[in-house]
N, C-alpha and C positions, 0 to 999 in steps of 0.2 A: 504494500500500500504506500509506503514512503517513497518507493521508486516511482510510482505513478504520479505522485505529487511533486517530487523533487526534480524530475527530468524536464517537465515543461518550464519550471522556474529557471533552471540552469540554462536551458536553451534560449529563453527570453533574455536572461542576463548576458549571455554570450553574444547575442545579436546586438544588444545595446553597446557592449564593450567594443565590438568590431567597428561600429560607426564612430565611436570616440577615437579609436586607434587610427582610423583612416585620417581623421583631422590632425591628430598629433604627429603622425609620420609626415604629413604634408608640412606642418609647422616646423618640424625639425629640418626638413629640406630647405625651406625658405630662410629660416634664421641662420642655418649653417652657411648658406651662400652669403648672406649679409655679413656674418662674422668674418668670413674669409676676406671680403672686400675691405672691411674696416681694418682688420689686422694688416693687410697689405698696405693700406694707406698710412698706417701709423709706423710700421716697421720698414717700409720701402723694400726691404729684401728679407726673406725668411732665412733664419739660421738653419744649419743642417739638422739639429735635433728637432726644431719646430717643424720643419718640412717633413721629416720622417714621421713624427707623431701625427701630423695633419694627414699625410698620405695613408697611414695605418687606420686612422679614424674614418676616413672616407671609404676605405676598403671594408671595414667592419659595417659601416652603414649600408654599403651596397649589398653585402651579404644579408643583412637584416631585412632590407627592402625586398630582396629577391625571395626570401622565405615568406615574408608577409604577402607578397603578390601571389605566390604559389598557394599559400593557405587560403587566400580569398577565392581563388579559382576552385580549389577543392571544396571549400565550404558552400559555394554557390551550387555545386553539384550535389553535395551532401544534404542541402536543405530540401531537395526534391524527394529525398528518402525520409523515412521516419526514424526517430530516435536521435540520441545525442551524437553529433559528429565527432570523429576522431581528428585531432589537430596534430599533425606531425611537427617535429622539431620545436616543441614548446620549451624544453630545457635549453636548447641551442639559442633560441631567441632571447631568453632571459639572460644567458651568459653574454651574448653579444651586446645587449642593452647595457649591462653593467660595465663591460669593457669600453663602450662608447662614452659612458659617463666618466670613467677613469681617464680616458684619453682627453676629454674636454678639460678636466681638472689639470692634467699635465700641461696642456696647451696654454692654460691661463698663467701658469708659472714658468713656462719654458723661456729660455733666454732668447 
């Protein structure tokens, strides 16, 4: 009985979170581009550690964005079926998100 009640709630919660995450990923993309332009204007030239960290952060974001888009495609197909959809690479997405935050903190204090 708990499964019959909990599954629709979780599915509804997941649908709302997906809409929010689309907005947040777009916001990260826009603000990241603005931050690069501002940093380039202030620094004129990136130091090697800053450039390496920035490149690594962009790579991590590209991986996260790829997983996100693939999951959106899989979820749109899974919504046609009944039941709670399986979301691949949840742990990988979480780790990538934490690494992106750590790289952002490093970039703030990089020479």
